Each structure stands twice: as structure tokens, then as C-alpha cells.
N, C-alpha and C positions, 0 to 999 in steps of 0.2 A: 399397187401396194409399193412401198419404198424398199429396196434392197438394203440401204443402209440400216433400217430398222430391223431387217431380217437377220443381217449380220450381227446387229447389238445384241438381239435377243439369244442367238446362239451363242455367242461369246459368253453372255450372261450365264447360260447353263453350264458352260465349261468352267467357269469362275467358281460356282458353288460346288463342284465336284469333292473338293477336300472337306467341306462343311457336310456333306451328305455321308461321306465316309465314315463320319463319327456318329451317325445314327444308331438306333436301335431297332433291330429286327429279328426275327427268330433265325437262326442259321439254317434251319430247313426251308425257308421261305423261297421260293423261285417264281419271280414276274412273270406273267403270261403277256399281258396287252394293257394298254391304256386308252380309252376311248374318252372322247368329247362330245356331248350332244347338248343343245344344238351348236353347230358349226358351220357357217360364221356366226357372230353375234354383232349386234350394233344398238345404239340409242340407249344404253345402259342395261341392256339384257343380260340375264344371267346364264351360264353354261353348266351343266353338269358333268363332273369327270368321274369315270369310274375305272378304279385299277383292279385288274383281275389276276390271281394268281394261278401258275400252273397246275397247282393241285392244292386241296386242304391241307393247312398247316395245323398240328395239333396244338400250337401256341399262339396267342395273340401276334399279330404282325403289325410293327409300327412303318408307315409308309410316309416318309419326309417328302413334302411337296414345294416346289419352286416355279416362280414365274420369271420369265426372261426380263418383263417390263410390268413390274407392279403398278406401275401408273396408270396402265392399260388394262391390264388384267391381274387381278389379286386372288390368291389363293389362301386357304388357313396353311399353318406350318406344318402340320400333320394330320394323319387319321390312323385309327388303329383298326385292321380288320380281324374281328373274332376269331378265336379259335375254332378251327373246324369249318370256318367261312371260306369261301374262294374269290371274295370280292368286296371292296369298299367303295363309297361315293363322297364326293367333296364338290363343294359350290366354288364356281369360278366368277368373279364379280367383275364385270366389264365397266369402263370409265366412257360416257357417251360423249365427254369433251376430249377424248384422245383422239389423235389422227390416225387415219387408216393404216394397219400394219398386221403382220403375222407376229403371234406372242408364242414364245417358245414355254409349253408346261412339261416340267419335269417331275417324275415320280421315282423316288430313291426306295429299292427294297434290299436292304444291307449295303452292298458295296454296287450294287447293279443299277444303273438309270434306265428309264424308259422314258422317252419324249413323244408328244405331239405339237404340232402346230395349230393355234387356235386363230383364226381370221376375226380380227376386230374392227369394226366400223367401216367394213367394205362399202364402197358406192354400189348402188344398184345397176346390174349392166342395163345398157340401152336395148331396146328391142322389145321383144316378148315380155309380158309380166305374167304373174300368178294371178289368175282372177278367181278360182272357186276351189273349194274342197267340198266332196259329197260323199255319203254313204248310201248303197242302195242295196237291200232295203233298209230304211233308217228305222223302222220300228220292228222289233222282233222278240222273241223269246230268249230271254238270258241263257247263255251256254251254246247258243249257237253261233254261226259265222256270218259274215258279211263282206261286201266288196267297197272298199273305199277307193276314190278317184281325185286326183289333183288335175287342175286344168290351166293352161296356159292360154293367152290371148291369140298365139300363133305358134308354129312349129318353133321348136328351140334348138340351141346347140348342145344339147346333154347338161341339163340342170339338175342339181340335188337339192329336193326340199325336205325340210325337217318337220316330222310330225309329233305331236304330243298329245295324249290322253289326260282330262282333267281328272280321271279316277283309273288309273292304271290296273287297279285290283279287279276292276270289272270290264273295262274295255281295254284290250291292247292293239298296240299297233307298231310297225317299226319304227326306230328311231328316224330313218329317213327314206325317201323313194327316189329313184333316179328316173326323170324324164329323158327318154333316150333321143339322140341326135335326130332331126326331122320330124319329131313328134311332139304333139301339143298337148298329150294326157298320159297318164300313168295310173295303173291300178295298185294297191296294195291290201293286205289281208287285214281285216277288222275281226278280233277274236276275243270272245265274251265269256262271263263267267254266269251260273244262274243268279237270279234274285228272287227276294220273297215279295217285293213291291215293287211298283212301276218306278223305273230310275231314269234321268236323264243325263248323258255325258257327252261333254264337249271335245270334241277333236279340232285341233289347232293345226295347219300347216304354215310354214314361215319360210320366207326366200328372201335374203338381203334385205329385210325391214319391211316386206310385204306380208302382212299375215291375213288369213282367211280362216274362217272356223265354220263349223256344222256341229250337229248333234246326232247321237243315237239314243233312242228310247227302249228300254229293255223291260220285257214284260216277263210277269211269272208264269211259268208252265214249262212243259217239256221241250228239249233242244229239237232243233230241226234234225230229220234225217239226213245222213251224208248223201252227197251228190253220187252218182255212178259213173266211174272212170273206165272208159276201155281204151288200150293201146293199139291201134290199127296198123301201125308200121314201126319197126325197131331195126333197122339195120347199120351194120358197119362196113363201109367198102373202102379201102386203100386211104385210111385216115379221115375218112368222111363218116360222122356218125349223123343219121337222118332218124328223128322220132317224130310220129304223128299220133294224135289221141283225141279222143273226144270226151264230153261231160255232158250230164244231163242238165247241168247249169251253165247258160251261156256266161254268166259273170264269175265263173271259177278262176282261180289262178292256179295253174298247174305246173309243177316244178318237177325235175329229173334228178334223180338221187342213183348212186352207184349201187351195186349188190352189197356193198360194206355199210350203206346207208349213208353216205357222205354227198352233200348238196353238189349238181354238176352246173346246172343252169334251168332258167324258167322258159316255159314253151310260149311261143308267140300266140295271142290268142287271134283267130282268123276270122271269128264271128260265127253265129249259129252253133255253138258248142264246138267247134273244131280248134285244135291245137296243132301247131307244127313247128319244128325249127331244125336246122342242120349246122353242125359245129365240127370244127376240124378237132379229131382226138387221135392221138399219137398211137395210142394202143387201144386194143379192141376191150371194151368194159365188160365183155360177155354177157353180162345181164343187167337190166336196168328197173327202176321202179317209178312210175309217175304218181305224185301225190297231189291231191287237192288241198287247198286250204278250207274248203268245205267239208273236208272228211273222208271222200273217196279216195281209193287207190288201185293200182293195177301194177302187177310184173311181167316181165317179158324177157324172154332170151334172145339175144341179138342174132341176126340170119345173115 
């Protein structure tokens, strides 16, 4: 990426501040976050921007949109988040002929800007490449959950893979999954809705211009029963939090939450339905809950 391009993009964002201040928005609207997915984009692919408010506004909220370099990545002039809603989306159109650079995307709510950098036309890193995306099981009753996996040709340096479902109303996947350093695979949850007829949905994984796809087939019928989760160890000693758990489904993804329901971290799958992790934690969480994306959960008080 060129530093000059980044500087130009940031400078352009600063230059539009006066214009944005004149925009219309409900006085009560408070911006929360701006997200871009997928990121990076290349070869003329589009990205979807989502502007989220900190809380619902009783009046419609106008969000002014700007690109630091419209010739590389263009955005609409504005969007309106309906009254009572908390977010609105817009399409970012990239230019396949533009040189590789970071483009600043800015959303203004009232007099407050929120920015994100979008990587456009970045070169594919040398080394391991994305080889496959799969779901196991791939055919099951709608309303059940399954486990997806992205795979690289060799262990990576911590890569982020963008995910997309062709029918997000029926099959939901996270916007991205991270393959940790030294790993060649990473799992992600696949959540679904009930169907009245057999339906096939495509899941796409993208990484620096490399795209892999797989399909999920949903059948009518009752959802699968949740897995059974058990916590076998939960301790906090001198700032070190140790959690061990099991699931009756060895492909479950287990996550640890605080007693207030806040996500803490994901447990490492040790194989055979065993999960564990140790994390530095300054204060004793007192109690935790382990939840499976397949529906099971268990709680424990730390010892």
C-alpha cells in the first residue's frame, strides 16, 4: 500500500468536515459504529457499509457519506436510517483499475464523523492461499446449526477471511473469520432458519481476490436437539483464567461469556469434544457461562 495514498485519503476526509457539518440529522442521533464488509475488496467487487446508531432515534436520521478517493471507491451521497431503527446500509463500489490503496470511508451523523479504512485492490500475499470452505454437516433440517471451516494450503500468519451467505434470511454466517497464526484452518458458526421446502444456499469465502464456495441444503422438519455442554474446570489464579469444557458434538464452537452476558473469548477445540483455554484476566470474573453455537450451555462459579 502507498503511504501517499493513505495520506491523501485522510486529508480528503478532513476537507469535507465543513460540508458534513451542514448535513441534516436528528439532534438525538448518536453514532455508534461504522463497519465495512467485505474488506479488503479488489477486481471491482463491492463492499457493504453499515452505520449503526448507539440507540434508536424517534426521528429519521440522515447519514452523509464520503469517500477519500471516489475514483477508487465510491459511495452514495447519503442514506436515511428510518425512525426507530438502529442501523442503515449502503454500497461501496470499487474500481478494478484503481491502484492498490487504503480509502477512507466517512459517515457523518449530525456534526460527528465516523471513519473506516477500506483496502482496495491489495495484492494477494505470497505464501499459503485459501483452498476451500466447507460445512459439516452440509445437509440438515432448517432451524438447526452447523459448523463451517475455511482452509488454507499451509499454516498462516493470521489471515482474515470474508464470509457471505447467498440467502442471509435462511443461512447466517459471520462477516469474517480469522485463521490464527500458525494454523491452516478456522471454524465458524452456521445458523439457519426453518424452511417449508428443501432449499440450497451458497456460502462464499473471500480472501484477497481468492474465492471459494460451498453449499448448505436445508430440509423441512424439526430442528436438531442442542448439544450438551459441561464445564470441567473454571479457575482464576493470580490473574490467570483457566476454562475447560466438553460438548457432546466435537464440531461445536464454544465461547466464554461473563456473568453479565458479555463475550470474553472462544475456547480452543482440543478434539474429541474437549475444549480449553487460558487467558490473562486482571480481575476475577467470579462466574462464567460457556455457550455452544449448537445451542448447549453451562455455567460455573470460578474457584
